[in-house]
C-alpha positions in Angstrom: -74.7 -1.1 -19.6 -74.5 -0.3 -23.3 -71.0 0.1 -24.6 -70.7 3.2 -26.8 -69.0 2.6 -30.2 -65.3 3.2 -30.4 -64.6 5.2 -33.5 -61.9 7.8 -33.0 -58.4 7.0 -31.7 -55.6 9.5 -31.0 -52.4 7.5 -31.6 -49.3 9.0 -30.0 -46.0 7.4 -31.1 -42.6 8.8 -32.1 -41.4 5.9 -34.2 -42.6 6.4 -37.9 -42.4 2.6 -38.6 -44.7 1.8 -35.6 -47.0 4.7 -36.6 -47.4 3.1 -40.1 -47.9 -0.5 -39.0 -50.3 0.3 -36.1 -52.4 2.9 -38.1 -52.7 0.4 -40.9 -54.0 -2.2 -38.5 -56.3 0.3 -36.8 -57.7 1.8 -40.0 -57.8 -1.2 -42.4 -58.7 -4.0 -39.8 -60.5 -2.0 -37.2 -62.2 0.7 -39.3 -61.2 3.4 -36.9 -60.6 7.0 -37.6 -57.0 7.6 -36.4 -55.1 10.8 -35.8 -51.4 10.2 -35.4 -49.2 12.5 -33.2 -45.5 12.1 -33.2 -44.9 13.6 -29.7 -46.6 14.2 -26.4 -46.6 18.0 -27.1 -48.4 17.4 -30.4 -50.9 15.1 -28.6 -51.7 17.7 -26.0 -52.2 20.3 -28.8 -54.3 18.0 -31.0 -56.5 16.1 -28.6 -59.0 18.8 -27.8 -59.8 19.5 -31.4 -59.8 15.8 -32.5 -62.0 14.7 -29.6 -60.9 11.1 -29.5 -62.9 8.3 -27.9 -59.7 6.6 -26.9 -56.0 7.6 -26.7 -53.3 5.0 -27.6 -50.1 6.4 -26.0 -46.5 5.3 -26.3 -44.6 5.4 -23.0 -41.0 6.0 -24.1 -40.8 9.1 -26.3 -38.1 11.8 -26.4 -39.0 15.1 -24.7 -42.4 14.6 -23.2 -42.7 10.9 -22.3 -46.0 9.0 -22.1 -46.4 9.5 -18.4 -45.9 13.3 -18.7 -48.3 13.3 -21.7 -50.9 11.4 -19.7 -50.7 13.9 -16.9 -51.0 16.8 -19.3 -54.0 15.3 -21.1 -55.7 14.8 -17.7 -55.4 18.6 -17.1 -57.4 19.3 -20.2 -61.2 19.4 -19.8 -61.7 17.7 -23.2 -59.5 14.7 -22.3 -59.7 14.5 -18.5 -61.9 11.4 -18.7 -60.8 9.9 -22.1 -59.6 6.3 -21.7 -55.9 5.9 -22.4 -54.1 2.7 -23.3 -50.3 2.6 -23.0 -48.3 1.0 -25.8 -44.9 0.0 -24.5 -42.1 -2.5 -24.4 -41.9 -1.9 -20.6 -44.4 -4.5 -19.5 -43.0 -6.1 -16.4 -45.6 -6.7 -13.7 -44.5 -3.8 -11.5 -44.5 -1.4 -14.5 -48.0 -2.4 -15.6 -49.2 -1.9 -12.0 -47.7 1.5 -11.9 -49.4 2.5 -15.1 -52.8 1.3 -13.7 -52.2 3.4 -10.6 -51.7 6.4 -13.0 -55.2 5.7 -14.3 -54.5 4.1 -17.7 -57.2 1.7 -18.9 -54.7 -1.0 -19.9 -51.3 -1.7 -21.5 -50.4 -3.3 -24.8 -47.0 -4.8 -25.2 -44.6 -3.9 -28.0 -44.0 -5.6 -30.3 -47.6 -6.2 -31.2 -49.4 -7.9 -34.1 -51.0 -5.1 -36.2 -53.6 -7.6 -37.4 -55.0 -8.2 -33.9 -54.3 -4.7 -32.4 -57.9 -3.4 -33.2 -59.4 -6.5 -31.6 -57.4 -6.1 -28.5 -58.3 -2.5 -28.2 -62.0 -3.2 -28.8 -61.9 -5.9 -26.0 -60.3 -3.4 -23.6 -62.9 -0.8 -24.6 -65.8 -3.2 -24.0 -64.3 -4.4 -20.6 -63.9 -0.8 -19.5 -67.6 0.1 -20.4 -69.0 -3.1 -18.9 -67.2 -3.0 -15.6 
């Protein structure tokens, strides 16, 4: 099966430092078009217009956490099938399994290397489309 190109990433993260480091890696290294949202609420409002190929979503955020955001995004026709990767420090085996059961594509552990972030996401994208 042909893997469609990954171009547009909606990045949902409440920490400004992580936003900066990750978006630098995604844009400069990966060449992606990145839209940053600082909250789950902002992501749900932005996603339909931005039309991302993939959503990179922080799990632990104030207010609407990543799991609530995932569920809200799945309710929108525009993002009901959009692949979502969780970005989190909570990566114990049982946690990652529970994320998979929620329907996320995969999980990337924090802290991460911004220089390899794009490559990791691209590998997950290709595995998803070739499975």
